[in-house]
Steps between C-alpha positions, in 0.01 A plus 500: 500500500377829359555516125426754231213444266452699178316776688782545751767503231320763298410740780844483660684578177251775418545647846880497464483682166256752643715562807814535289337793320380649830849478653648671194250785540580529871872517423459768234272704726178446304352337811540656843559284808147584612364369168736202503432377854183299432648363177811368673306367798285283275827355369645424844743793506541706818711808565678434828729712715810469279389332177221322322392160626343233277274236651470177302187287535545140606145359499441309826877497546579225248809511274689260276875486442489687168317791658730505800809514278345788308447687826869443578597643161280806557655555843848504347430689179261767621532518880776460758525124495214401727123489535272530803233241592181662625213413732273487191701206359652731237854616429611864481795668334599813688736678259383480135544801274178627348641473149565126556159405638336420161791266420456331839130451427587348161748265668233399752249433223752262340451270801127557552532764771386860537441784747135570422285584805782484751423863581210742462143495626412165348483133595861416580692175455293216647691320775466148639649253744866458403467127578212457254492153352749374759370563853392201703202695640367606160136433411538620141771678302405872504694592186228412246268734691770769513563461127129527423489826698816625326346447158170661603664801664770580242409835341141461621337811349282573802767449766812659351447828688367404841492741796824337621720195443332161549662176616365143486653189659399132475581192706387140483654381827378480858794713618495848348842579352356761260396759765139508377376722781712800400381504139217694341354162407617172653389171348526168683415177321273273706346159458148452636320192377166626633530816290609343175868428548770759430427867553646822635490699822524867402626776729514872420645815647838394632805718468798666666601868487401779734164331566574127532203264489442126498277379217143393574325194358234612254415150368580191704445274200483601134458233230806490276306573184388838642844639587557756224144632525535549873837672463345723235222593743745583780721709269200679351364590844841636597552683171163672534525607863868499594647837599683690228537830686757373753755233410548412866133398516471349154564131570208257514573440870381856575180452300423171678576660837291813441200318354531198730533150363121428483433814293797442272401136454145605409638722224722221370221243504264737317757555225580129492133411454472729198813388315494305175706209631507325164698798368749501788558142605703249303377149426643183648702429188688827544553431870639159410732658240642737762526225761704291256776764520547394860488123469733339755848427368603136443579414860679172564372243748741546790518385861399741775852519642830562327796305631725720285378820668497355850857375469615836364329680790678280751834587340443874473335705780463801266296296251298356787413851620406605146276195461326569832432859403465535123321180397121471497286186484388412147179335388701231320712246686873545451480868404532831684443869432832673562511865605800704386544793733581837346588620853869431564634632829554872455352495149224705341175300533384384158804600295641236263791548262505408133734211575268376773203520264691277258566252779128499582423437133746208486360345817139536385583344164702212645320417823145651500334425165609843373289685758600778734271701731531844656332524841339803663769453765751629240660157462520244220367143509582186304160333531576141396842372613572133562620443854794310355603815311495738797873456583599589143267800491628618836864474390427719199318751720798516734726590207257772391451655845136388506508231769395709802300273730251755629168444321226605741748590772600834648743580217236446230400866508264677261607858437391769255772702318451786745685828471789340309280490188143621558404866476200440726702349785560688823760260644738225400395136496792314345766593761260407779446157345874455451577591860237262639621214281856554621381508860335158457755355258568181697289237317479269801371785714248604237376141485463494880296822490271348239272662241465877530387718212657846506365749246637852452347802323669834443177700502130473574427359154607167655657335194696283745172369651607596851139501621486119468851428618525297817751774569418805289735796460379831355755769423387861527664842514463692824659844533761413240593165659402150387269344756377140497171377643482134603184291478441143617241236424443550129413199287451464123386136509156345545515649853538849356545783747644849512786559739463733796741781571732420788563857608704808402733476204875452532802631309648296216807398697282357777288269284722185508530516879124548537441190284754315716306593815167398345646162409639461852154553652361238266768245584449556874121468490418253221340172590588163352447498126399865474609719212554873541153566360346254749671668793395852397140385467512336841673768712417817307725801445559625855794268584677623185458874557814546716703393195454853366699656784791689345781252436862591436558615140605230253745565219359239262233718344738788434749263338229338286396839367 
């Protein structure tokens, strides 16, 4: 697990003291908002539609119980009793007072947490597979690589003021759960005996927003010992030539697109060839020191099957449904990775209360070697739970309102804050997600429909990742009315693809019925064993287009608002 060293402890406390003085000067008027904006952004503080919002870094989504309890305390003391899990594996507080933010940062530092580089034009929080160290399909745990990048990128003097924000994701599994293709840099760990063993496939130029693009492979195999040098070369090429005159064209994806991958790669390779790698790279001893942070916990030798769990599932259909949906195969016999959905029926996707955070802390401490993960799906994960313990964990989740059996199903919706919070939004996202989840509330029906990823954004900045939703929903304003465009066929996995627009947009009240009609077409046309994504790829969009015909208005969205 990520842990402070002396360098981290010093710079975080120094940053808190510095920001405390800057906040005091903003409050007394010595600093204008225009002067303050870059200062607060580098400390993870945004000014949203109604209040400030503070984004807390959770490196590669990994927390322990002490940290989780501290987040619960912060939610109660400084916010409105809840936090919001994000697609960057972070947590946000939506209602802090500016005067309290330095105290929050001090409280975070007490448990080895901070908000550095969760905003601004810098290298943001490095994300990874939320099943790292647990997944049955894992080649190598990606967290040591993510931690190496975190240490290299923190307050990097050359890359603290890039043309635009910069996001890096890492996975070590065959199935991509980290959405590599929509990141500025995506890193996949490979093993190729003919090329020296473990290495990396590097992609560049992915991203969402008004110009969505899928990342392109710039190196199909990079030796592990060259990683930081190669990242330095990519960042330097971008920093030198990335657009600074137009923020909508400032991301690396635009530079790669305009130059073309061969030309951009030539620039990167030329820089890479001239770097002093001995200055940049760390030796094997340092790599081993970092890797030791992520040594496997003391797993017990257990049988593959759990008679305790199987008997409990036979007795309780609700537990059986939860086990079918929210448990994932583990690399160790007798264990599972257990997803805790932050998407209750009719709830706000990603919101968790202080009390629920304390329950998560207790469960992690008691049943998962004191580890908790935040996923880019805005859910939480207990990565190492004994199968025998699943009934006890589930019972506690039921009491806490966290036992929704919808992981990966139609109710497991990603949604940005939309117009309820964000000053950039042009439409609501949260009420749309709530209305859809109510429409498909029957867990047995959701299980019959199967895996469908719905992603909702309230503006073209695409913070809800709608471009790669199997069903994507983009909210826009048209002549004073919220209008929602529907896309199908997006994919954030190793089969990454951008969704295609189905047709004209529809009013907010029509969205749940349109989704209902899309699902009906799928159920009528799917072949044996096909998922929704399989069917869309096979039959294309045309059979789904009539779903956009104006349905009768639905009251659910208005009520949710």
